[in-house]
N, C-alpha and C positions, 0 to 999 in steps of 0.2 A: 525909853529904855525898856529892854526886854526883862520880864520876870524871871528870876532864877527858877532854873529847872533842877531836877534830881541830880545830884553830883555836882552842882555849882555851875553847870552850863545853862546858858540862855535857852529858850526854845528853838532859836534859830541855830545856834551852835550845836544843840542835840539833833536837829534835822541834818545838818551838814554831816555829821558823824554817821548817821544812818545811810545816807546817800554815798558818802565817800567809802564806807564799808562795802558797799555793792559794786561800785563803779571804779573806784580807784583814781577817779578823775577831780582833782581839786578845784578847779575853775567851775566846772560844771556842777559840782557839788555845792559850790557857795552860791551860784546863781539859783540853783533850784530851792536852796534852803532860804531864799529871799534876801541875799546880800545884793549890793549894787553889782550890776552887769559890768560897768566900766572897770571896777576895781577887783573883780572875781578872782584873777590869778593871785594879786597881792594879798586879798583877804584869805584865800587859801592856804598861802605860804604862812601868814600869821597864825591862822588857826591851827596848823599843822605843827607849829613850834609850841603851842599852848599845852601844858602838862595835863590839864583837865580833859583836853580834847584826846590826847595822845592816850590817856588812861581809859577813856570811853571806847576808842578804837580797838584797844587791846582787849577789853571786855567783849566787844562785839566780835572780834576775830575768834576768841576763845569759845563764845557761843556758837559760832558758826562752825568752827571745827568740831566742837562736842557734837553738834547736831548731826554732822555729816558722818562722824565716827560711829554715833549709834545707828544711823541709817545703814551703814555699809555693815556692821556686825550683825544686824538682823539678817543678812544674806549668808553668814560663815555657815551656819548649820546645813542650808540647802547646797552651798558650794561643796563642802566636804561629802555630803551625801553624793552629789553628782560624780566626784571624782571617785569615791568609793565604788559606786555602781559601774564606772567604766573599768576601774582596776579589777573588780570581781567578774566582769562580763556579763552583768545583768542588764546594762545598758546597751541599747543598740550602737553599733560602731558608726553608724551613718551619723555624721555631724558631731562625733566625739571630739575631733580636734577643736572645732569652735568651742563646745562646751567646757573643754579643758582650759582653753585659753581664757574664757569668761570667768570660769571658777578661780583660777590663779589670779586674774586681775582683781576681783573682789576681795580674795584673801590678802592680796598684796596690799591692797588700799585699806584694809581693815587691820593692817599691823602685822599679818601673819607672813612676813617675808621668808623666803626659803633662806636656810642657814648657809648651805653650800649648794653650787650647781654641780650635778652629777650628770655626766654624760656616758652612756653606755652604747655600744654599737647595736643599732636596730630597735632600741627601746628607751624611752627616757623616764627619769625617776623624779619625783618631787617630794622634796624633805620640807616638811613643815615643822616649825617650833611652836608647840602649844604649851602654854603655862598652866599650872593647876586652875587659876583664876578664869582663865579663858575655856578650859575644858568644860566648866558649867554651863556655857552657852549652848 
């Protein structure tokens, strides 16, 4: 019998969680965690219904999301500077469209979604909603 790991999971259950969080494939995760190849699908089904496994998967997803959000937020300042330079005319217009698209994509993924889409003839406006907490970035 496996020794109990942190959180009440056995080492194989913990390994299953780590692999499943990365792949989303239950049978493959069960096999790679050391469970029976023949019963991998059934084992995955059983594990995914286990409340301790579900809790560990939630923790792993939250950690992954937090890490990705922090990584994206590190690019918010440069994205805003690039947009400001294009608007101010200090950036070269060459490739500006691609830089604006990239900056908007970074800001969008970091949680700075435009409040409204504004269309004007000939020019486009980007409206960002920045809270006081985010302004400190």
